[in-house]
C-alpha positions as CSV (number, residue, x, y, z in Angstrom):
1,G,-29.4,-9.1,-4.7
2,E,-31.1,-10.2,-1.4
3,I,-30.6,-8.9,1.8
4,S,-30.1,-12.0,4.7
5,S,-28.9,-11.7,8.2
6,H,-26.8,-14.4,9.5
7,S,-25.9,-14.8,13.4
8,G,-21.7,-15.6,14.4
9,D,-19.5,-14.7,17.1
10,A,-17.6,-12.7,15.3
11,V,-17.7,-10.2,12.2
12,I,-14.8,-8.8,10.5
13,L,-15.6,-5.5,8.6
14,A,-13.4,-5.2,5.8
15,T,-13.9,-1.8,4.9
16,G,-11.1,-0.5,3.9
17,G,-8.9,0.7,6.8
18,Y,-8.4,4.4,8.0
19,C,-7.5,6.2,4.8
20,P,-6.7,9.2,6.5
21,V,-4.4,8.7,8.8
22,F,-1.8,9.2,6.6
23,Y,-1.0,12.0,3.6
24,L,0.2,9.8,1.1
25,S,-2.1,6.3,1.0
26,T,-3.4,4.1,-1.7
27,N,-6.8,3.6,-0.2
28,A,-9.6,5.1,-1.5
29,V,-10.4,8.4,0.1
30,G,-13.9,6.9,0.6
31,C,-11.7,4.0,3.3
32,N,-12.6,6.7,6.3
33,V,-13.8,4.3,9.1
34,T,-17.3,5.2,8.7
35,A,-19.0,1.5,8.8
36,T,-16.7,0.9,11.4
37,Y,-17.8,3.8,13.7
38,R,-21.3,3.1,12.7
39,A,-20.9,-0.3,14.2
40,Y,-19.4,0.6,17.4
41,K,-21.9,3.1,18.1
42,R,-24.3,-0.1,18.0
43,G,-22.4,-1.3,20.7
44,A,-19.9,-3.8,18.5
45,A,-16.8,-4.6,20.9
46,F,-13.4,-4.3,18.8
47,A,-10.7,-6.6,19.1
48,N,-7.1,-6.1,18.1
49,P,-7.9,-3.2,15.9
50,C,-4.1,-2.3,16.1
51,Y,-3.9,-5.1,13.2
52,T,-5.8,-3.0,10.7
53,Q,-3.2,-3.0,7.6
54,I,-1.9,0.6,7.4
55,H,0.2,0.9,4.2
56,P,1.8,4.0,3.7
57,T,4.4,3.1,1.6
58,C,3.8,4.4,-2.2
59,I,5.2,6.5,-4.8
60,P,3.6,10.0,-5.0
61,V,2.2,11.0,-8.6
62,S,5.0,11.7,-10.4
63,G,3.1,13.0,-13.6
64,E,0.0,13.7,-15.7
65,H,0.0,9.9,-16.7
66,Q,-0.3,8.8,-13.0
67,S,-3.7,9.2,-12.1
68,K,-3.0,7.9,-8.3
69,L,-0.5,7.3,-5.8
70,T,1.4,4.2,-6.9
71,L,1.7,1.2,-4.1
72,M,5.3,-0.2,-3.4
73,S,5.0,-3.5,-2.3
74,E,6.3,-4.5,1.2
75,S,8.2,-7.6,-0.4
76,L,9.8,-5.4,-3.0
77,R,11.2,-2.2,-1.0
78,N,12.4,-5.1,1.6
79,D,14.0,-7.3,-0.5
80,G,15.7,-4.5,-2.4
81,R,14.2,-5.1,-5.8
82,V,13.2,-1.6,-6.9
83,W,15.3,-0.4,-9.0
84,V,16.3,1.9,-12.4
85,P,18.2,1.6,-15.6
86,K,21.7,3.3,-14.9
87,K,21.7,5.2,-18.4
88,P,18.9,7.9,-18.6
89,G,16.1,7.2,-21.3
90,D,16.9,3.6,-21.5
91,A,14.2,2.3,-23.8
92,R,15.0,-1.8,-23.2
93,K,12.4,-4.0,-21.6
94,S,13.1,-4.6,-17.8
95,C,13.9,-8.1,-18.7
96,D,16.9,-7.0,-21.3
97,I,18.7,-4.8,-18.7
98,P,21.5,-6.9,-17.0
99,E,22.1,-6.6,-13.4
100,T,25.1,-4.6,-13.9
101,E,23.2,-1.8,-15.8
102,R,20.2,-1.6,-12.7
103,D,20.6,1.1,-10.2
104,Y,19.2,-0.3,-7.1
105,F,18.8,3.5,-5.8
106,L,17.4,2.5,-2.3
107,E,20.4,0.2,-1.3
108,R,22.4,3.2,-2.4
109,K,20.7,5.8,-0.6
110,Y,19.9,3.6,2.8
111,P,22.8,1.0,2.3
112,S,22.7,0.7,6.2
113,F,19.0,-1.3,5.8
114,G,21.6,-4.1,4.4
115,N,19.1,-4.9,1.3
């Protein structure tokens, strides 16, 4: 590739966020604010760093088949669409399991959230 320079009124550093903030994070370990810190040390001003997306909502590693944490989408969590079959070991495809045979365990565990 070619290196080129550009001027502008603002620059967005989309470098991956603050991985070490939470123990369970789906960010790469290398996402540690290094690029942002270097820009700051060279005089960059910051606007609204509180709007950095931090997404600690993830499912921990549960076996050898899983190489990293699995992100649990906010839309899934908020809409209560995380479920498992009520019958342990049910091998049917998810589309073949009727609504009455699904365990929405987050709703059961946290009914006050009203999902």
